[in-house]
N, C-alpha and C positions, 0 to 999 in steps of 0.2 A: 522664879520659873525658868526652867531650861527650855531651849529651843526645841529639843526633841520631845519633851513633854507637851508643849503647846502644839507641835505638829501632829502628834498622836491624838490630841484632843480635837483638833480640826478635822482629822481623818475619820474618826469614829467614836469620839468622846463627847463630853458636854458641849464643846463648841460646835461640833457637827449637829448636835440636837438643837442648839440655839439657831444655827443657820437655817434649819428647816422652817423656822417661823418667818423668814424673809419673804416679802411679797406685798400684794395689795389685798386688803380685806374689807369686808362689809358685813354688818350683822346688827342684831338687836342689842340695844343698850337698855338696861333697867337699873333704876336707883330707888332704894327704899329709904325714905326719911325716917321712918319708924318701923320696927319689926312688927309684922302682922298687918300692916296697912298696905293698900294697893301701891304698886310701884309706878314711878314715872317711867315712860317707855318711849324710845325713839330709835332712829337708825344712826349707827355710828360707822364711819369709814376710817380705815387706818392704813398706814404705810409702815412697813417694818423693813429697815435696811441694815445690812451688815457693814460695820465700819472698822477701820484700823486693822485691816488684814484678818478679820474674823474675830477680833477681841471683844467687840461691843456690838450690841443691837441698839438701833434708834427707832423707837415706836412714836410716830406722829399721828394724831387722830383729830377728827372733827365730828361734831354732832350737835345735839341740842338737849337742854334739860330745862324743864318747867317753862318751855317756850322760848328760852334764851339760847343763843348760839354758844357753843363750848368748843374749845380746842385744848390739846394737851400734848406733852412730850414725856417720854421716859427713856432713860439710858439703862440698859440691862447688860450685866456682864457676869462672868464666872471667874473668880479669883482663884487660880490654880494653887498657889502657895498656901492660901488660907482655906482652900476647899469649901468655898461658900459663894452663893450668889450675892450680887450687890446691885442696887438700883438707886437712881435719882429720878423723881417724878414731880412734875408741876403741870397745872392746868388752869385755865381761866375760870373754872367753876369751883372746884373742890379745895384747892390748896391755897387760895388767896395769893398772897405775895411770897409764900414760902416754897421751899423745895423739900420734899419728903425723901429722906434717905432710908433705905431698908436693906436688910441682909438676911440670908437664910442658908441653912446647911445644904450642901450638895449631896449627891448620891440617891436622890429620889427622882423617879421619872417625871414627876410633876415639879414645877419650879414654885417654891413657897418662900416668901420673904416676910419679915416683920419690921414695921416702922412704927412711928408714933407722931401725934400731932397735939398741939396745945388746944385747950378748950376755949381760949380767948377771954377767960374771965379771971381765974385765980391761979393760973399756971399749971393746973393738973394736966397730965398727958394721957390721952387715950391711945390705945394700940390700934394698929391697922395692918391686917394680914392680907397679902396679895398672893393668890394662887393662880398659876398659869399652866394649863394642860393642853397638849396637842394630841388628841386621840388618833388622828390621821393627818396626812399632808394637807388636806383641804378644810380642816376644822381647827379652830383655836378658841379656847374658852378661858376667859379671865374672870376671876371672882375676888371680890374684896370684902373683907369683914371688919366691922367696927369691933373693938374690944373695950369694954367698959372698965372703969377703975377697979371694979370688983372681979374682973376677969371673964365676964360673960361675952360670948361672941355672937354677932348677928350679921347675916348677910346684908351688905349695904349696896354693892354694885355688882352686876353681872353683865358681861359682854359675851355674846355667842357669835363669833366671827365665822364666815365662810370665805374661802379664798376666791377672789375675783379672777376670772380667766382673762388673759390678755386679749385685747380686741384685735380682730383680724380685719385687714383692709382689702 
């Protein structure tokens, strides 16, 4: 990655798009344990910060699921040389003691990445697609899909964030 390419991306490219996500967020968290069944629902609060001079986003969040507290972190970046998104995600509820690594092609206004996780039994790996869309400056939607061994996708998690306005004193 050349300095000029990165500076251009910060000014009006993918890194500028990522920086729009920075801020304090709150919204509805929904989790489906099985397709077609009612979702677990709660409030999720998140903080997204730009790190390393605009190279990486850090998303930290808290909420609850099935009555239990939950917290998580995700690093999200766009690799200019590889022209792809990259992320590392871990949380106290869904990933156990693992870190899920995901990648996805750039060039789409929505951020879409694919990772996988083990089933904890025979070593089979299920797919996990994460899609992040920001339709306007104050709305951020995250959707995560389980992908079965046969390739079927089902919505597993949805977070509909609204930007929290800074408090005035």
